N, CA, C and O of each residue as an XYZ file, in Angstrom:
472
protein
N       0.694     -1.430      0.224
C      -0.107     -0.139     -0.263
C       0.621      1.570     -0.286
O       0.221      2.536     -0.936
N       1.946      1.476      0.784
C       2.904      1.987      0.683
C       3.254      2.498     -0.422
O       2.956      3.669     -0.658
N       4.120      1.561     -1.543
C       4.261      1.670     -2.630
C       3.358      2.585     -3.916
O       3.597      3.399     -4.808
N       2.404      1.973     -3.430
C       0.952      2.566     -4.373
C       0.620      4.372     -3.930
O       0.285      5.131     -4.839
N       0.736      4.820     -2.705
C       0.337      5.543     -2.063
C       2.280      6.750     -2.349
O       2.387      7.961     -2.157
N       3.202      5.954     -2.732
C       4.281      7.251     -3.020
C       3.667      7.045     -4.354
O       2.580      7.623     -4.326
N       3.882      6.417     -5.659
C       2.951      6.533     -7.089
C       2.353      7.533     -6.963
O       2.624      8.419     -7.773
N       1.396      7.791     -6.006
C       0.300      8.549     -6.724
C       0.695      9.814     -5.669
O      -0.155     10.705     -5.667
N       1.611      9.986     -4.960
C       2.169     11.248     -4.605
C       3.346     11.759     -5.863
O       3.660     12.834     -6.375
N       3.606     10.862     -5.953
C       4.476     11.470     -7.599
C       3.490     11.818     -8.751
O       3.941     12.702     -9.480
N       2.966     11.621     -8.903
C       2.560     11.769     -9.900
C       1.695     13.157     -9.576
O       1.647     14.036    -10.437
N       0.932     13.337     -8.143
C       0.856     14.228     -8.247
C       1.459     15.574     -8.450
O       1.009     16.619     -8.920
N       3.104     15.086     -7.743
C       4.424     16.379     -7.681
C       4.688     16.764     -9.018
O       4.999     17.935     -9.238
N       4.585     15.694    -10.225
C       4.603     15.451    -11.546
C       3.419     16.825    -11.760
O       3.991     17.897    -11.956
N       2.368     16.874    -11.748
C       1.911     17.593    -12.422
C       1.690     18.500    -12.083
O       1.052     19.193    -12.876
N       2.078     19.201    -10.570
C       2.833     20.892    -10.076
C       3.693     20.992    -10.869
O       3.852     22.138    -11.287
N       4.808     19.695    -11.553
C       6.172     20.616    -12.222
C       5.327     20.854    -13.087
O       4.961     22.029    -13.110
N       4.887     20.210    -13.790
C       4.345     20.700    -14.994
C       2.955     21.993    -14.990
O       2.712     22.654    -15.999
N       2.300     22.129    -13.889
C       2.125     23.652    -14.189
C       2.940     24.587    -13.382
O       2.568     25.717    -13.065
N       4.030     24.071    -13.082
C       5.292     25.045    -12.973
C       5.395     25.730    -14.470
O       4.991     26.784    -14.961
N       6.102     24.655    -14.915
C       6.151     24.755    -16.312
C       5.424     25.467    -17.182
O       5.988     26.384    -17.778
N       3.602     25.105    -17.507
C       2.722     25.586    -18.504
C       3.055     27.157    -17.242
O       4.272     27.205    -17.059
N       2.592     27.882    -16.735
C       1.972     29.114    -15.907
C       3.786     30.124    -16.209
O       3.970     31.321    -16.433
N       4.683     29.101    -16.088
C       5.963     29.964    -15.928
C       6.900     30.171    -17.269
O       7.725     31.071    -17.429
N       6.546     29.037    -18.261
C       7.338     29.018    -19.495
C       6.402     29.273    -20.509
O       6.677     29.985    -21.475
N       5.157     28.655    -20.324
C       4.487     28.465    -21.890
C       2.870     29.303    -22.003
O       2.039     29.228    -22.908
N       2.824     30.246    -20.468
C       1.192     31.021    -20.447
C       1.395     31.765    -22.004
O       0.733     31.466    -22.997
N       2.349     32.679    -21.954
C       1.936     33.068    -23.369
C       2.262     32.215    -24.600
O       1.785     32.625    -25.659
N       2.965     31.144    -24.635
C       2.561     30.243    -25.885
C       1.281     29.698    -26.287
O       0.183     29.831    -25.747
N       1.710     28.869    -27.646
C       0.792     28.135    -28.656
C      -0.038     27.435    -27.267
O      -1.262     27.554    -27.203
N       0.710     26.723    -26.203
C       0.207     25.743    -25.482
C      -0.394     26.338    -24.195
O      -1.344     25.807    -23.619
N      -0.074     26.942    -23.969
C      -0.732     27.865    -22.778
C      -1.719     28.410    -22.919
O      -2.714     28.147    -22.243
N      -1.682     29.382    -23.916
C      -3.140     29.913    -24.669
C      -4.596     29.155    -24.882
O      -5.751     29.554    -24.730
N      -3.944     27.674    -25.369
C      -4.563     26.735    -25.812
C      -5.561     26.565    -24.591
O      -6.726     26.962    -24.543
N      -4.662     25.710    -23.360
C      -4.774     24.981    -22.016
C      -5.990     26.596    -21.055
O      -7.044     26.403    -20.449
N      -5.337     27.883    -21.263
C      -6.027     28.911    -20.221
C      -7.348     29.277    -21.218
O      -8.108     30.157    -20.813
N      -7.551     28.813    -22.134
C      -8.152     30.074    -23.123
C      -8.240     31.112    -23.142
O      -9.162     31.866    -22.830
N      -7.074     31.302    -23.593
C      -6.765     33.192    -23.879
C      -6.653     33.724    -25.113
O      -7.015     33.132    -26.130
N      -6.163     34.832    -25.092
C      -5.691     35.443    -25.837
C      -4.517     36.070    -25.980
O      -4.199     36.527    -24.882
N      -3.440     36.397    -27.083
C      -2.264     36.353    -26.655
C      -1.691     38.082    -25.458
O      -0.864     38.373    -24.594
N      -3.044     38.841    -26.388
C      -2.859     39.716    -25.418
C      -2.953     39.885    -23.379
O      -2.338     40.362    -22.426
N      -4.188     39.101    -23.726
C      -4.840     39.113    -22.023
C      -3.432     38.044    -21.367
O      -3.016     38.067    -20.209
N      -2.887     37.122    -22.560
C      -1.641     36.606    -21.533
C      -0.763     36.641    -21.066
O      -0.204     36.094    -20.115
N      -0.426     37.919    -22.340
C       1.008     39.198    -22.332
C       0.859     39.728    -20.724
O       1.725     39.483    -19.885
N      -0.791     40.752    -20.332
C      -1.495     41.559    -19.539
C      -0.649     40.678    -17.991
O       0.305     41.013    -17.289
N      -1.602     39.426    -17.973
C      -1.082     37.751    -16.977
C      -0.408     37.831    -16.719
O      -0.251     38.375    -15.626
N       0.835     37.306    -17.571
C       2.140     36.615    -17.396
C       3.161     36.445    -16.262
O       3.894     35.464    -16.139
N       3.131     37.381    -15.546
C       3.648     37.799    -14.393
C       2.821     37.388    -13.671
O       3.171     36.238    -13.408
N       1.709     37.657    -13.053
C       0.919     37.038    -11.809
C       0.851     35.316    -12.408
O       1.231     34.541    -11.530
N       0.564     34.829    -13.329
C       0.422     33.581    -13.647
C       2.887     32.384    -13.477
O       3.408     31.314    -13.162
N       3.183     33.604    -13.922
C       4.596     32.423    -13.826
C       4.512     33.500    -11.750
O       5.552     34.011    -11.334
N       3.640     33.558    -11.183
C       4.423     33.834     -9.213
C       3.033     32.588     -9.347
O       3.592     31.865     -8.522
N       2.087     31.998     -9.603
C       1.577     31.350     -9.582
C       1.866     30.247    -10.264
O       1.121     29.356     -9.855
N       2.909     29.676    -11.496
C       3.671     28.742    -11.680
C       4.841     28.116    -10.259
O       5.272     26.992    -10.001
N       5.068     29.718     -9.475
C       6.213     29.127     -8.860
C       5.927     28.617     -7.371
O       6.711     28.142     -6.548
N       4.272     28.918     -7.272
C       3.772     28.462     -5.873
C       3.680     26.612     -6.523
O       4.014     25.597     -5.914
N       3.169     26.724     -7.784
C       2.987     25.002     -7.558
C       4.474     24.158     -7.827
O       4.405     22.931     -7.774
N       5.449     24.617     -8.035
C       6.701     24.544     -7.564
C       7.192     23.739     -6.499
O       7.790     22.699     -6.221
N       6.285     25.390     -5.763
C       7.157     24.278     -4.189
C       5.698     23.346     -3.795
O       5.912     22.346     -3.110
N       5.039     23.471     -3.974
C       3.851     22.085     -3.558
C       5.019     20.366     -3.884
O       5.415     19.392     -3.244
N       5.128     21.013     -5.468
C       5.548     20.104     -6.080
C       6.786     19.675     -4.691
O       6.565     18.942     -3.726
N       8.014     20.383     -5.012
C       9.806     20.348     -4.042
C       9.179     20.140     -2.577
O       9.992     20.176     -1.653
N       7.778     19.919     -2.245
C       7.533     19.778     -0.540
C       6.824     18.299     -0.471
O       6.982     17.468      0.424
N       6.003     18.179     -1.643
C       5.727     16.304     -2.095
C       6.860     15.551     -2.444
O       6.917     14.327     -2.564
N       7.989     16.586     -2.638
C       9.642     15.109     -3.411
C       9.897     14.907     -1.839
O       9.845     13.852     -1.206
N      10.241     16.450     -1.290
C      10.590     16.201     -0.089
C      10.635     15.194      1.064
O      11.495     14.576      1.692
N       9.030     15.346      1.042
C       8.190     13.790      1.454
C       8.391     12.405      1.371
O       8.377     11.545      2.251
N       8.637     12.316     -0.191
C       9.417     11.452     -0.291
C      10.285     11.045     -0.203
O      10.330      9.844     -0.470
N      11.178     11.523      0.094
C      12.918     11.295     -0.101
C      12.670     10.952      1.927
O      13.610     10.469      2.558
N      11.780     11.180      2.394
C      12.342     10.939      3.789
C      11.066      9.388      4.446
O      10.480      8.981      5.448
N      11.309      9.076      2.920
C      10.425      7.462      3.832
C       9.440      7.525      4.691
O       8.798      8.567      4.825
N       9.121      6.179      5.553
C       8.299      7.080      6.311
C       7.881      7.337      7.200
O       6.786      7.056      7.688
N       9.556      8.533      7.924
C       9.412      9.691      8.249
C       8.652     11.031      7.701
O       8.693     12.105      8.301
N       7.782     10.759      6.175
C       7.947     11.659      5.265
C       6.350     11.706      5.246
O       5.804     12.513      4.495
N       5.667     10.947      5.971
C       4.648     10.928      6.230
C       3.717     12.344      6.259
O       3.077     12.677      5.261
N       3.706     13.246      7.666
C       3.409     14.247      7.399
C       3.894     15.069      6.684
O       3.377     16.161      6.448
N       4.672     14.777      6.356
C       5.028     16.670      5.403
C       4.233     15.913      3.840
O       3.689     16.795      3.174
N       4.158     15.072      3.471
C       3.166     14.422      2.284
C       2.042     14.447      2.411
O       1.408     14.588      1.364
N       1.098     14.305      3.954
C      -0.343     15.063      4.437
C      -0.868     16.668      4.142
O      -1.912     17.215      3.785
N       0.678     17.117      4.563
C       0.539     18.775      4.746
C       0.455     19.062      3.453
O      -0.344     19.972      3.230
N       1.178     18.462      2.174
C       1.460     19.304      1.038
C       0.819     18.905      0.459
O       1.134     19.050     -0.722
N      -0.532     18.113      0.692
C      -1.185     17.447     -0.112
C      -2.520     18.203      0.292
O      -3.372     18.662     -0.469
N      -2.493     18.218      1.515
C      -3.138     18.837      2.274
C      -4.013     20.571      1.304
O      -5.120     21.002      0.981
N      -2.467     20.968      1.241
C      -2.413     22.603      0.557
C      -2.529     22.355     -1.166
O      -2.456     23.284     -1.970
N      -2.701     21.069     -1.506
C      -2.589     21.247     -2.850
C      -4.114     21.126     -3.108
O      -4.588     21.672     -4.105
N      -5.179     20.189     -1.946
C      -6.584     20.488     -1.948
C      -6.807     21.491     -1.815
O      -7.416     21.939     -2.786
N      -6.571     22.422     -0.801
C      -7.241     23.820     -0.744
C      -7.225     24.251     -1.610
O      -8.237     24.650     -2.185
N      -5.860     24.359     -2.125
C      -6.110     25.713     -3.649
C      -6.728     24.842     -4.618
O      -7.347     25.426     -5.508
N      -6.707     23.490     -4.658
C      -7.999     22.985     -5.787
C      -8.836     23.149     -5.592
O      -9.802     23.209     -6.353
N      -8.778     23.286     -4.466
C     -10.558     23.474     -3.825
C     -10.975     25.599     -4.076
O     -12.117     26.022     -4.253
N      -9.780     26.450     -4.013
C     -10.027     27.755     -4.435
C     -10.505     27.922     -5.532
O     -11.538     28.296     -6.088
N      -9.358     27.501     -5.756
C      -9.581     27.475     -7.497
C     -11.153     27.153     -9.061
O     -11.673     27.728    -10.018
N     -11.211     25.815     -8.262
C     -12.696     25.781     -8.718
C     -14.060     26.513     -7.918
O     -15.191     26.628     -8.392
N     -13.640     26.909     -6.726
C     -14.499     28.159     -6.592
C     -14.666     29.473     -6.916
O     -15.654     30.206     -6.915
N     -13.009     29.706     -7.317
C     -12.877     31.202     -8.126
C     -12.664     31.226     -9.649
O     -12.673     32.221    -10.374
N     -12.499     30.128     -9.946
C     -11.599     30.038    -11.439
C     -12.736     28.847    -11.996
O     -12.973     29.387    -13.077
N     -13.278     28.067    -12.001
C     -13.807     26.955    -12.882
C     -13.332     25.745    -12.323
O     -12.276     25.137    -12.144
N     -14.964     25.615    -12.051
C     -15.085     23.806    -11.501
C     -13.688     22.205    -12.259
O     -13.648     21.000    -12.010
N     -13.139     22.773    -12.836
C     -12.705     21.345    -13.829
C     -11.361     21.247    -13.224
O     -10.716     20.255    -13.566
N     -10.534     22.461    -12.000
C     -10.022     22.292    -11.595
C      -9.732     21.727    -10.632
O      -8.621     21.354    -10.254
N     -11.181     21.578     -9.950
C     -11.849     20.493     -8.677
C     -11.104     18.988     -8.766
O     -10.566     18.464     -7.790
N     -11.177     18.242    -10.419
C     -11.216     17.429    -10.905
C      -9.644     17.289    -11.278
O      -9.213     16.151    -11.089
N      -8.624     18.310    -11.814
C      -7.408     17.881    -12.533
C      -6.377     18.253    -11.099
O      -5.239     17.787    -11.042
N      -6.793     18.909    -10.272
C      -5.897     19.974     -9.185
C      -6.008     18.537     -7.481
O      -5.233     17.816     -6.853
N      -7.173     18.817     -7.488
C      -7.670     18.388     -5.424
C      -8.651     17.292     -5.822
O      -9.566     17.037     -5.038
N      -8.544     16.607     -6.993
C      -9.681     15.247     -6.478
C      -7.995     14.258     -6.962
O      -8.271     13.106     -6.627
N      -6.847     14.247     -7.420
C      -5.971     13.174     -8.206
C      -4.705     13.319     -6.274
O      -3.840     12.515     -5.927
N      -5.152     14.588     -5.531
C      -4.526     15.081     -4.117
C      -5.322     14.330     -3.343
O      -4.800     13.604     -2.497
N      -6.502     14.366     -3.472
C      -7.331     13.599     -2.570
C      -7.211     12.016     -2.208
O      -7.171     11.320     -1.194
N      -7.180     11.859     -3.521
C      -6.690     10.197     -3.296
C      -5.143      9.908     -2.841
O      -4.916      8.997     -2.045
N      -4.120     10.690     -3.357
C      -3.340     10.385     -2.631
C      -3.289     10.480     -1.245
O      -2.552      9.703     -0.637
N      -3.953     11.308     -0.644
C      -3.851     11.855      1.396
C      -4.435     10.654      1.547
O      -3.824      9.921      2.324
N      -5.508     10.154      1.022
C      -5.994      9.065      1.345
C      -5.458      7.875      1.391
O      -5.666      7.104      2.328
N      -4.418      7.493     -0.009
C      -3.878      6.614      0.223
C      -2.671      6.568      1.191
O      -2.442      5.576      1.883
N      -2.014      7.533      1.205
C      -1.126      7.739      2.355
C      -1.443      8.134      3.415
O      -0.391      8.411      3.991
N      -2.687      8.441      4.371
C      -3.097      7.625      5.496
C      -3.422      6.462      5.708
O      -3.487      5.966      6.833
N      -3.781      5.614      4.164
C      -3.759      4.268      5.239
C      -3.313      3.169      4.598
O      -3.920      2.099      4.574
N      -1.837      3.479      3.854
C      -0.926      3.164      4.155
C       0.417      3.482      5.523
O       1.461      2.830      5.526
C-alpha cells in the first residue's frame, strides 16, 4: 500500500511540475493560450501573475518530493503538502472553474487517502 501511495504522491508532484512549466514558461505560448483559453493580449498582461502562480506550484511539488525522500518519516510532510494542494484546488474550483477540482484537488485527495491508509 505504501508503494501505491508514493506513486500517486509522485504523480501529483509531477502534475505540479507540469503546472509550473505551463504557467512560468508556456503561459503566452501556443500551449498556454490553448490550455487557458486566452488571447495573446490577455496572456501578455497576466504573464507575471501566472509565473508567480507557477512558482507556488513548484513549491508544492518540491514539498511532495521532500516528503517522498524521507521515507516513513515523510508521511506528515506528504499529508501537509497534499492538504495544501487540496485547498488550492478547491479554492481554484470556486474562484476560477470547477474543472480545477478534478485536475488538482481530486488526485491530491486520492493520494492523501492512500498515504493515510499506508
